[in-house]
Chimera marker file (.cmm) of the C-alpha trace (Angstrom):
<marker_set name="trace">
<marker id="1" x="44.559" y="189.665" z="67.782" r="1" g="1" b="0" radius="0.5"/>
<marker id="2" x="46.271" y="192.931" z="68.329" r="1" g="1" b="0" radius="0.5"/>
<marker id="3" x="46.015" y="196.610" z="69.100" r="1" g="1" b="0" radius="0.5"/>
<marker id="4" x="44.205" y="198.825" z="66.604" r="1" g="1" b="0" radius="0.5"/>
<marker id="5" x="45.056" y="202.492" z="66.617" r="1" g="1" b="0" radius="0.5"/>
<marker id="6" x="43.057" y="205.308" z="65.069" r="1" g="1" b="0" radius="0.5"/>
<marker id="7" x="45.009" y="208.356" z="63.976" r="1" g="1" b="0" radius="0.5"/>
<marker id="8" x="43.464" y="211.696" z="63.329" r="1" g="1" b="0" radius="0.5"/>
<marker id="9" x="44.745" y="213.347" z="60.216" r="1" g="1" b="0" radius="0.5"/>
<marker id="10" x="45.744" y="216.951" z="60.745" r="1" g="1" b="0" radius="0.5"/>
<marker id="11" x="46.819" y="219.012" z="57.804" r="1" g="1" b="0" radius="0.5"/>
<marker id="12" x="50.526" y="219.653" z="57.613" r="1" g="1" b="0" radius="0.5"/>
<marker id="13" x="51.598" y="217.026" z="60.178" r="1" g="1" b="0" radius="0.5"/>
<marker id="14" x="53.027" y="213.591" z="59.513" r="1" g="1" b="0" radius="0.5"/>
<marker id="15" x="51.521" y="210.607" z="61.436" r="1" g="1" b="0" radius="0.5"/>
<marker id="16" x="54.752" y="210.323" z="63.434" r="1" g="1" b="0" radius="0.5"/>
<marker id="17" x="54.333" y="213.891" z="64.649" r="1" g="1" b="0" radius="0.5"/>
<marker id="18" x="50.894" y="213.121" z="66.041" r="1" g="1" b="0" radius="0.5"/>
<marker id="19" x="52.333" y="210.754" z="68.636" r="1" g="1" b="0" radius="0.5"/>
<marker id="20" x="54.206" y="213.645" z="70.198" r="1" g="1" b="0" radius="0.5"/>
<marker id="21" x="51.004" y="215.660" z="70.649" r="1" g="1" b="0" radius="0.5"/>
<marker id="22" x="48.898" y="212.791" z="72.010" r="1" g="1" b="0" radius="0.5"/>
<marker id="23" x="46.403" y="212.710" z="69.169" r="1" g="1" b="0" radius="0.5"/>
<marker id="24" x="46.250" y="208.930" z="69.037" r="1" g="1" b="0" radius="0.5"/>
<marker id="25" x="43.001" y="207.353" z="70.192" r="1" g="1" b="0" radius="0.5"/>
<marker id="26" x="43.066" y="203.682" z="71.004" r="1" g="1" b="0" radius="0.5"/>
<marker id="27" x="40.089" y="201.394" z="70.529" r="1" g="1" b="0" radius="0.5"/>
<marker id="28" x="41.642" y="198.668" z="72.648" r="1" g="1" b="0" radius="0.5"/>
<marker id="29" x="42.059" y="194.968" z="71.889" r="1" g="1" b="0" radius="0.5"/>
<marker id="30" x="39.703" y="193.109" z="69.606" r="1" g="1" b="0" radius="0.5"/>
<marker id="31" x="39.536" y="189.367" z="70.165" r="1" g="1" b="0" radius="0.5"/>
<marker id="32" x="38.129" y="186.854" z="67.723" r="1" g="1" b="0" radius="0.5"/>
<marker id="33" x="36.273" y="184.837" z="70.423" r="1" g="1" b="0" radius="0.5"/>
<marker id="34" x="33.974" y="187.680" z="71.524" r="1" g="1" b="0" radius="0.5"/>
<marker id="35" x="35.848" y="188.864" z="74.552" r="1" g="1" b="0" radius="0.5"/>
<marker id="36" x="36.919" y="185.504" z="75.985" r="1" g="1" b="0" radius="0.5"/>
<marker id="37" x="40.600" y="186.046" z="76.720" r="1" g="1" b="0" radius="0.5"/>
<marker id="38" x="41.290" y="182.518" z="78.009" r="1" g="1" b="0" radius="0.5"/>
<marker id="39" x="43.056" y="180.089" z="75.748" r="1" g="1" b="0" radius="0.5"/>
<marker id="40" x="41.508" y="176.750" z="74.751" r="1" g="1" b="0" radius="0.5"/>
<marker id="41" x="44.193" y="175.021" z="76.791" r="1" g="1" b="0" radius="0.5"/>
<marker id="42" x="42.965" y="176.656" z="79.999" r="1" g="1" b="0" radius="0.5"/>
<marker id="43" x="39.480" y="175.150" z="79.576" r="1" g="1" b="0" radius="0.5"/>
<marker id="44" x="40.998" y="171.730" z="78.824" r="1" g="1" b="0" radius="0.5"/>
<marker id="45" x="43.097" y="172.036" z="81.972" r="1" g="1" b="0" radius="0.5"/>
<marker id="46" x="39.952" y="172.824" z="83.951" r="1" g="1" b="0" radius="0.5"/>
<marker id="47" x="38.154" y="169.785" z="82.528" r="1" g="1" b="0" radius="0.5"/>
<marker id="48" x="41.060" y="167.509" z="83.376" r="1" g="1" b="0" radius="0.5"/>
<marker id="49" x="41.600" y="169.002" z="86.829" r="1" g="1" b="0" radius="0.5"/>
<marker id="50" x="37.937" y="168.361" z="87.711" r="1" g="1" b="0" radius="0.5"/>
<marker id="51" x="37.119" y="165.373" z="85.497" r="1" g="1" b="0" radius="0.5"/>
<marker id="52" x="40.098" y="163.157" z="86.273" r="1" g="1" b="0" radius="0.5"/>
<marker id="53" x="39.514" y="163.016" z="90.048" r="1" g="1" b="0" radius="0.5"/>
<marker id="54" x="35.774" y="162.465" z="89.479" r="1" g="1" b="0" radius="0.5"/>
<marker id="55" x="36.561" y="159.625" z="87.090" r="1" g="1" b="0" radius="0.5"/>
<marker id="56" x="38.927" y="158.113" z="89.657" r="1" g="1" b="0" radius="0.5"/>
<marker id="57" x="36.320" y="158.263" z="92.396" r="1" g="1" b="0" radius="0.5"/>
<marker id="58" x="33.655" y="156.774" z="90.122" r="1" g="1" b="0" radius="0.5"/>
<marker id="59" x="36.018" y="154.004" z="88.980" r="1" g="1" b="0" radius="0.5"/>
<marker id="60" x="36.877" y="153.030" z="92.563" r="1" g="1" b="0" radius="0.5"/>
<marker id="61" x="33.177" y="153.071" z="93.540" r="1" g="1" b="0" radius="0.5"/>
<marker id="62" x="32.186" y="150.781" z="90.645" r="1" g="1" b="0" radius="0.5"/>
<marker id="63" x="35.093" y="148.438" z="91.350" r="1" g="1" b="0" radius="0.5"/>
<marker id="64" x="34.123" y="148.282" z="95.043" r="1" g="1" b="0" radius="0.5"/>
<marker id="65" x="30.499" y="147.511" z="94.107" r="1" g="1" b="0" radius="0.5"/>
<marker id="66" x="31.587" y="144.674" z="91.793" r="1" g="1" b="0" radius="0.5"/>
<marker id="67" x="33.753" y="143.162" z="94.533" r="1" g="1" b="0" radius="0.5"/>
<marker id="68" x="30.920" y="143.501" z="97.084" r="1" g="1" b="0" radius="0.5"/>
<marker id="69" x="28.410" y="141.737" z="94.809" r="1" g="1" b="0" radius="0.5"/>
<marker id="70" x="30.893" y="138.968" z="93.946" r="1" g="1" b="0" radius="0.5"/>
<marker id="71" x="31.686" y="138.250" z="97.608" r="1" g="1" b="0" radius="0.5"/>
<marker id="72" x="27.984" y="138.250" z="98.488" r="1" g="1" b="0" radius="0.5"/>
<marker id="73" x="27.138" y="135.817" z="95.668" r="1" g="1" b="0" radius="0.5"/>
<marker id="74" x="30.037" y="133.568" z="96.684" r="1" g="1" b="0" radius="0.5"/>
<marker id="75" x="28.848" y="133.382" z="100.291" r="1" g="1" b="0" radius="0.5"/>
<marker id="76" x="25.221" y="132.807" z="99.259" r="1" g="1" b="0" radius="0.5"/>
<marker id="77" x="26.213" y="129.921" z="96.971" r="1" g="1" b="0" radius="0.5"/>
<marker id="78" x="28.294" y="128.337" z="99.736" r="1" g="1" b="0" radius="0.5"/>
<marker id="79" x="25.461" y="128.608" z="102.249" r="1" g="1" b="0" radius="0.5"/>
<marker id="80" x="23.087" y="126.938" z="99.742" r="1" g="1" b="0" radius="0.5"/>
<marker id="81" x="25.460" y="123.983" z="99.458" r="1" g="1" b="0" radius="0.5"/>
<marker id="82" x="26.925" y="124.748" z="96.032" r="1" g="1" b="0" radius="0.5"/>
<marker id="83" x="30.505" y="125.087" z="94.957" r="1" g="1" b="0" radius="0.5"/>
<marker id="84" x="30.543" y="128.743" z="93.812" r="1" g="1" b="0" radius="0.5"/>
<marker id="85" x="33.073" y="128.046" z="91.079" r="1" g="1" b="0" radius="0.5"/>
<marker id="86" x="31.041" y="125.251" z="89.462" r="1" g="1" b="0" radius="0.5"/>
<marker id="87" x="27.534" y="126.310" z="90.485" r="1" g="1" b="0" radius="0.5"/>
<marker id="88" x="26.398" y="127.300" z="86.998" r="1" g="1" b="0" radius="0.5"/>
<marker id="89" x="27.416" y="123.922" z="85.568" r="1" g="1" b="0" radius="0.5"/>
<marker id="90" x="25.742" y="122.048" z="88.438" r="1" g="1" b="0" radius="0.5"/>
<marker id="91" x="22.484" y="123.937" z="87.946" r="1" g="1" b="0" radius="0.5"/>
<marker id="92" x="22.523" y="123.331" z="84.182" r="1" g="1" b="0" radius="0.5"/>
<marker id="93" x="23.120" y="119.609" z="84.753" r="1" g="1" b="0" radius="0.5"/>
<marker id="94" x="20.226" y="119.451" z="87.239" r="1" g="1" b="0" radius="0.5"/>
<marker id="95" x="17.944" y="121.250" z="84.803" r="1" g="1" b="0" radius="0.5"/>
<marker id="96" x="18.947" y="118.992" z="81.923" r="1" g="1" b="0" radius="0.5"/>
<marker id="97" x="18.154" y="115.895" z="84.009" r="1" g="1" b="0" radius="0.5"/>
<marker id="98" x="14.866" y="117.231" z="85.367" r="1" g="1" b="0" radius="0.5"/>
<marker id="99" x="11.490" y="115.854" z="84.352" r="1" g="1" b="0" radius="0.5"/>
<marker id="100" x="10.451" y="119.231" z="82.968" r="1" g="1" b="0" radius="0.5"/>
<marker id="101" x="13.076" y="119.099" z="80.239" r="1" g="1" b="0" radius="0.5"/>
<marker id="102" x="12.813" y="115.382" z="79.597" r="1" g="1" b="0" radius="0.5"/>
<marker id="103" x="11.216" y="114.403" z="76.303" r="1" g="1" b="0" radius="0.5"/>
<marker id="104" x="7.516" y="113.562" z="76.484" r="1" g="1" b="0" radius="0.5"/>
<marker id="105" x="6.600" y="109.906" z="76.639" r="1" g="1" b="0" radius="0.5"/>
<marker id="106" x="4.483" y="108.525" z="73.864" r="1" g="1" b="0" radius="0.5"/>
<marker id="107" x="0.948" y="107.293" z="74.577" r="1" g="1" b="0" radius="0.5"/>
<marker id="108" x="2.060" y="103.681" z="74.134" r="1" g="1" b="0" radius="0.5"/>
<marker id="109" x="4.819" y="104.109" z="76.717" r="1" g="1" b="0" radius="0.5"/>
<marker id="110" x="2.400" y="105.627" z="79.239" r="1" g="1" b="0" radius="0.5"/>
<marker id="111" x="-0.166" y="102.846" z="78.752" r="1" g="1" b="0" radius="0.5"/>
<marker id="112" x="2.443" y="100.084" z="78.984" r="1" g="1" b="0" radius="0.5"/>
<marker id="113" x="3.829" y="101.636" z="82.178" r="1" g="1" b="0" radius="0.5"/>
<marker id="114" x="0.300" y="101.749" z="83.652" r="1" g="1" b="0" radius="0.5"/>
<marker id="115" x="-0.274" y="98.077" z="82.774" r="1" g="1" b="0" radius="0.5"/>
<marker id="116" x="3.044" y="97.182" z="84.344" r="1" g="1" b="0" radius="0.5"/>
<marker id="117" x="2.165" y="99.046" z="87.550" r="1" g="1" b="0" radius="0.5"/>
<marker id="118" x="-1.273" y="97.357" z="87.689" r="1" g="1" b="0" radius="0.5"/>
<marker id="119" x="0.087" y="93.857" z="86.990" r="1" g="1" b="0" radius="0.5"/>
<marker id="120" x="2.692" y="94.237" z="89.748" r="1" g="1" b="0" radius="0.5"/>
<marker id="121" x="0.020" y="95.395" z="92.184" r="1" g="1" b="0" radius="0.5"/>
<marker id="122" x="1.426" y="98.882" z="92.715" r="1" g="1" b="0" radius="0.5"/>
<marker id="123" x="-1.880" y="100.506" z="91.734" r="1" g="1" b="0" radius="0.5"/>
<marker id="124" x="-5.458" y="99.247" z="92.061" r="1" g="1" b="0" radius="0.5"/>
<marker id="125" x="-7.890" y="98.549" z="89.229" r="1" g="1" b="0" radius="0.5"/>
<marker id="126" x="-9.726" y="101.852" z="89.834" r="1" g="1" b="0" radius="0.5"/>
<marker id="127" x="-6.453" y="103.829" z="89.838" r="1" g="1" b="0" radius="0.5"/>
<marker id="128" x="-5.394" y="102.050" z="86.663" r="1" g="1" b="0" radius="0.5"/>
<marker id="129" x="-8.667" y="102.915" z="84.879" r="1" g="1" b="0" radius="0.5"/>
<marker id="130" x="-8.530" y="106.548" z="86.037" r="1" g="1" b="0" radius="0.5"/>
<marker id="131" x="-4.904" y="106.953" z="84.938" r="1" g="1" b="0" radius="0.5"/>
<marker id="132" x="-5.704" y="105.315" z="81.587" r="1" g="1" b="0" radius="0.5"/>
<marker id="133" x="-8.583" y="107.766" z="80.980" r="1" g="1" b="0" radius="0.5"/>
<marker id="134" x="-6.322" y="110.686" z="81.883" r="1" g="1" b="0" radius="0.5"/>
<marker id="135" x="-3.604" y="109.448" z="79.524" r="1" g="1" b="0" radius="0.5"/>
<marker id="136" x="-6.059" y="108.993" z="76.665" r="1" g="1" b="0" radius="0.5"/>
<marker id="137" x="-7.606" y="112.439" z="77.193" r="1" g="1" b="0" radius="0.5"/>
<marker id="138" x="-4.274" y="114.286" z="76.888" r="1" g="1" b="0" radius="0.5"/>
<link id1="1" id2="2" r="1" g="1" b="0" radius="0.2"/>
<link id1="2" id2="3" r="1" g="1" b="0" radius="0.2"/>
<link id1="3" id2="4" r="1" g="1" b="0" radius="0.2"/>
<link id1="4" id2="5" r="1" g="1" b="0" radius="0.2"/>
<link id1="5" id2="6" r="1" g="1" b="0" radius="0.2"/>
<link id1="6" id2="7" r="1" g="1" b="0" radius="0.2"/>
<link id1="7" id2="8" r="1" g="1" b="0" radius="0.2"/>
<link id1="8" id2="9" r="1" g="1" b="0" radius="0.2"/>
<link id1="9" id2="10" r="1" g="1" b="0" radius="0.2"/>
<link id1="10" id2="11" r="1" g="1" b="0" radius="0.2"/>
<link id1="11" id2="12" r="1" g="1" b="0" radius="0.2"/>
<link id1="12" id2="13" r="1" g="1" b="0" radius="0.2"/>
<link id1="13" id2="14" r="1" g="1" b="0" radius="0.2"/>
<link id1="14" id2="15" r="1" g="1" b="0" radius="0.2"/>
<link id1="15" id2="16" r="1" g="1" b="0" radius="0.2"/>
<link id1="16" id2="17" r="1" g="1" b="0" radius="0.2"/>
<link id1="17" id2="18" r="1" g="1" b="0" radius="0.2"/>
<link id1="18" id2="19" r="1" g="1" b="0" radius="0.2"/>
<link id1="19" id2="20" r="1" g="1" b="0" radius="0.2"/>
<link id1="20" id2="21" r="1" g="1" b="0" radius="0.2"/>
<link id1="21" id2="22" r="1" g="1" b="0" radius="0.2"/>
<link id1="22" id2="23" r="1" g="1" b="0" radius="0.2"/>
<link id1="23" id2="24" r="1" g="1" b="0" radius="0.2"/>
<link id1="24" id2="25" r="1" g="1" b="0" radius="0.2"/>
<link id1="25" id2="26" r="1" g="1" b="0" radius="0.2"/>
<link id1="26" id2="27" r="1" g="1" b="0" radius="0.2"/>
<link id1="27" id2="28" r="1" g="1" b="0" radius="0.2"/>
<link id1="28" id2="29" r="1" g="1" b="0" radius="0.2"/>
<link id1="29" id2="30" r="1" g="1" b="0" radius="0.2"/>
<link id1="30" id2="31" r="1" g="1" b="0" radius="0.2"/>
<link id1="31" id2="32" r="1" g="1" b="0" radius="0.2"/>
<link id1="32" id2="33" r="1" g="1" b="0" radius="0.2"/>
<link id1="33" id2="34" r="1" g="1" b="0" radius="0.2"/>
<link id1="34" id2="35" r="1" g="1" b="0" radius="0.2"/>
<link id1="35" id2="36" r="1" g="1" b="0" radius="0.2"/>
<link id1="36" id2="37" r="1" g="1" b="0" radius="0.2"/>
<link id1="37" id2="38" r="1" g="1" b="0" radius="0.2"/>
<link id1="38" id2="39" r="1" g="1" b="0" radius="0.2"/>
<link id1="39" id2="40" r="1" g="1" b="0" radius="0.2"/>
<link id1="40" id2="41" r="1" g="1" b="0" radius="0.2"/>
<link id1="41" id2="42" r="1" g="1" b="0" radius="0.2"/>
<link id1="42" id2="43" r="1" g="1" b="0" radius="0.2"/>
<link id1="43" id2="44" r="1" g="1" b="0" radius="0.2"/>
<link id1="44" id2="45" r="1" g="1" b="0" radius="0.2"/>
<link id1="45" id2="46" r="1" g="1" b="0" radius="0.2"/>
<link id1="46" id2="47" r="1" g="1" b="0" radius="0.2"/>
<link id1="47" id2="48" r="1" g="1" b="0" radius="0.2"/>
<link id1="48" id2="49" r="1" g="1" b="0" radius="0.2"/>
<link id1="49" id2="50" r="1" g="1" b="0" radius="0.2"/>
<link id1="50" id2="51" r="1" g="1" b="0" radius="0.2"/>
<link id1="51" id2="52" r="1" g="1" b="0" radius="0.2"/>
<link id1="52" id2="53" r="1" g="1" b="0" radius="0.2"/>
<link id1="53" id2="54" r="1" g="1" b="0" radius="0.2"/>
<link id1="54" id2="55" r="1" g="1" b="0" radius="0.2"/>
<link id1="55" id2="56" r="1" g="1" b="0" radius="0.2"/>
<link id1="56" id2="57" r="1" g="1" b="0" radius="0.2"/>
<link id1="57" id2="58" r="1" g="1" b="0" radius="0.2"/>
<link id1="58" id2="59" r="1" g="1" b="0" radius="0.2"/>
<link id1="59" id2="60" r="1" g="1" b="0" radius="0.2"/>
<link id1="60" id2="61" r="1" g="1" b="0" radius="0.2"/>
<link id1="61" id2="62" r="1" g="1" b="0" radius="0.2"/>
<link id1="62" id2="63" r="1" g="1" b="0" radius="0.2"/>
<link id1="63" id2="64" r="1" g="1" b="0" radius="0.2"/>
<link id1="64" id2="65" r="1" g="1" b="0" radius="0.2"/>
<link id1="65" id2="66" r="1" g="1" b="0" radius="0.2"/>
<link id1="66" id2="67" r="1" g="1" b="0" radius="0.2"/>
<link id1="67" id2="68" r="1" g="1" b="0" radius="0.2"/>
<link id1="68" id2="69" r="1" g="1" b="0" radius="0.2"/>
<link id1="69" id2="70" r="1" g="1" b="0" radius="0.2"/>
<link id1="70" id2="71" r="1" g="1" b="0" radius="0.2"/>
<link id1="71" id2="72" r="1" g="1" b="0" radius="0.2"/>
<link id1="72" id2="73" r="1" g="1" b="0" radius="0.2"/>
<link id1="73" id2="74" r="1" g="1" b="0" radius="0.2"/>
<link id1="74" id2="75" r="1" g="1" b="0" radius="0.2"/>
<link id1="75" id2="76" r="1" g="1" b="0" radius="0.2"/>
<link id1="76" id2="77" r="1" g="1" b="0" radius="0.2"/>
<link id1="77" id2="78" r="1" g="1" b="0" radius="0.2"/>
<link id1="78" id2="79" r="1" g="1" b="0" radius="0.2"/>
<link id1="79" id2="80" r="1" g="1" b="0" radius="0.2"/>
<link id1="80" id2="81" r="1" g="1" b="0" radius="0.2"/>
<link id1="81" id2="82" r="1" g="1" b="0" radius="0.2"/>
<link id1="82" id2="83" r="1" g="1" b="0" radius="0.2"/>
<link id1="83" id2="84" r="1" g="1" b="0" radius="0.2"/>
<link id1="84" id2="85" r="1" g="1" b="0" radius="0.2"/>
<link id1="85" id2="86" r="1" g="1" b="0" radius="0.2"/>
<link id1="86" id2="87" r="1" g="1" b="0" radius="0.2"/>
<link id1="87" id2="88" r="1" g="1" b="0" radius="0.2"/>
<link id1="88" id2="89" r="1" g="1" b="0" radius="0.2"/>
<link id1="89" id2="90" r="1" g="1" b="0" radius="0.2"/>
<link id1="90" id2="91" r="1" g="1" b="0" radius="0.2"/>
<link id1="91" id2="92" r="1" g="1" b="0" radius="0.2"/>
<link id1="92" id2="93" r="1" g="1" b="0" radius="0.2"/>
<link id1="93" id2="94" r="1" g="1" b="0" radius="0.2"/>
<link id1="94" id2="95" r="1" g="1" b="0" radius="0.2"/>
<link id1="95" id2="96" r="1" g="1" b="0" radius="0.2"/>
<link id1="96" id2="97" r="1" g="1" b="0" radius="0.2"/>
<link id1="97" id2="98" r="1" g="1" b="0" radius="0.2"/>
<link id1="98" id2="99" r="1" g="1" b="0" radius="0.2"/>
<link id1="99" id2="100" r="1" g="1" b="0" radius="0.2"/>
<link id1="100" id2="101" r="1" g="1" b="0" radius="0.2"/>
<link id1="101" id2="102" r="1" g="1" b="0" radius="0.2"/>
<link id1="102" id2="103" r="1" g="1" b="0" radius="0.2"/>
<link id1="103" id2="104" r="1" g="1" b="0" radius="0.2"/>
<link id1="104" id2="105" r="1" g="1" b="0" radius="0.2"/>
<link id1="105" id2="106" r="1" g="1" b="0" radius="0.2"/>
<link id1="106" id2="107" r="1" g="1" b="0" radius="0.2"/>
<link id1="107" id2="108" r="1" g="1" b="0" radius="0.2"/>
<link id1="108" id2="109" r="1" g="1" b="0" radius="0.2"/>
<link id1="109" id2="110" r="1" g="1" b="0" radius="0.2"/>
<link id1="110" id2="111" r="1" g="1" b="0" radius="0.2"/>
<link id1="111" id2="112" r="1" g="1" b="0" radius="0.2"/>
<link id1="112" id2="113" r="1" g="1" b="0" radius="0.2"/>
<link id1="113" id2="114" r="1" g="1" b="0" radius="0.2"/>
<link id1="114" id2="115" r="1" g="1" b="0" radius="0.2"/>
<link id1="115" id2="116" r="1" g="1" b="0" radius="0.2"/>
<link id1="116" id2="117" r="1" g="1" b="0" radius="0.2"/>
<link id1="117" id2="118" r="1" g="1" b="0" radius="0.2"/>
<link id1="118" id2="119" r="1" g="1" b="0" radius="0.2"/>
<link id1="119" id2="120" r="1" g="1" b="0" radius="0.2"/>
<link id1="120" id2="121" r="1" g="1" b="0" radius="0.2"/>
<link id1="121" id2="122" r="1" g="1" b="0" radius="0.2"/>
<link id1="122" id2="123" r="1" g="1" b="0" radius="0.2"/>
<link id1="123" id2="124" r="1" g="1" b="0" radius="0.2"/>
<link id1="124" id2="125" r="1" g="1" b="0" radius="0.2"/>
<link id1="125" id2="126" r="1" g="1" b="0" radius="0.2"/>
<link id1="126" id2="127" r="1" g="1" b="0" radius="0.2"/>
<link id1="127" id2="128" r="1" g="1" b="0" radius="0.2"/>
<link id1="128" id2="129" r="1" g="1" b="0" radius="0.2"/>
<link id1="129" id2="130" r="1" g="1" b="0" radius="0.2"/>
<link id1="130" id2="131" r="1" g="1" b="0" radius="0.2"/>
<link id1="131" id2="132" r="1" g="1" b="0" radius="0.2"/>
<link id1="132" id2="133" r="1" g="1" b="0" radius="0.2"/>
<link id1="133" id2="134" r="1" g="1" b="0" radius="0.2"/>
<link id1="134" id2="135" r="1" g="1" b="0" radius="0.2"/>
<link id1="135" id2="136" r="1" g="1" b="0" radius="0.2"/>
<link id1="136" id2="137" r="1" g="1" b="0" radius="0.2"/>
<link id1="137" id2="138" r="1" g="1" b="0" radius="0.2"/>
</marker_set>
């Protein structure tokens, strides 16, 4: 802010005359931020001088980790016999064609398939009857 001076009033002397006799007492400097004499720009410089290199190191570490994980996944997919670039599509196609995702057969379809298997001799009469009971109990 500035310097504040306190002048003692002596009878018969002008304030300018007091300076010659050394009767001026100084209180010192009074700052608005409670004694902190650094400017706000100095603290911002400190943050940037410490924060920017830390950010750079962290950025490089994260980028290195992403590259490491990508290379590892690529090699693992190749060793499993997949094309790493089309692996997601291949797995979705396999899942879509799997029996787990296939629509359920109706009871009539199951019974007609069992009769067909029995008439062709693929399954015996006992197997046919057991499979028919299982199909009807579901």
